N, C-alpha and C positions, 0 to 999 in steps of 0.2 A: 503494500500500500504506500500511498504518498506520504504526506506529512512533511516534516522537515522544519527547520527554524525559519522564522520570518526575517525581520530586520527592516528598518526603515530606509527606503530609498530616498535620498535627498533630491528634490527637484533640481534640475539643471539651472533654473532661473536663479537659485540662491547663490550660485557660484559667481554671478555677475556683480552681486552686491559687494561692497568693500568689507573685508574681513575685520571683525572687531575683537574676536576672541582668539588668542594665540596660546600655544603650548610651548613652554620653555623646557628644553631638554639638554641635559649634560651629556655630551658625547664621549668626552674623555678629559683627562687633566694631566698636567705635568706633575710627576711623582714628587718632585722637589717642592712643589707649591701646594701639596695636598692640604695642609693645615689651613692655609689662606683660603683655599677653595671651600673647605668645610665651613669656615667662619662666614664666608659670603653667603653660602647656601642657608646657614642658620638665620642670618639677618633677613633674607628674602622670605623664607618659608615659615619662620617662627618655630621650627622643629627643635627638639632637644639635641644635644651633642651626639648622642648615640644614633639617633635617627638620621641626622645630617651626615654623619660619618658613613652609615650604611648606604645612604643614597649616593654619596660620592663614590664609594668603593664599588657600588653596583653599576657604575656607568657602563653603557649608556642607560640613563634613567630620567624619567620625567621629574622636573623640579616643581613646576607649577602649571596648572591648566586654567583656562578662562582668563588669561591675562590681557589687558588692553595693549595696544601697539606701543604707546609711550613707555609703559613699565617694562614690557618685554625687551625693548631696545636698551633701556637704561640698565636692566639687570644683566642682559647678555654682555654688555660692555664691562660692567663691574666684575663679573666672573672671569671674563677673558683677560681683564687687566691683571688679575692675580694668578693666571696660569691655567684656567679651565677652557675647554672648547665647547661652545654652546650652539645649538641650532634652535631656531624659532619656526614653528609651523602652525 
């Protein structure tokens, strides 16, 4: 028999609108700068030290979702300035 999972297909029209929600993702980091990257992640996410450390060590990992364009660019620069590699999608 049929069945199977559904899933919402986003209408193509939505792609034309300017994107307002971005996902900040830590792709990798310079091992020498790990502590600085963890500190920056903590400041952005409000996570505790242990959670921030796990997020950084688990790279690639999502730092924050639903971020506006201004914040995503600011945080990307802040993390890259201390040795992290970030992508925004």
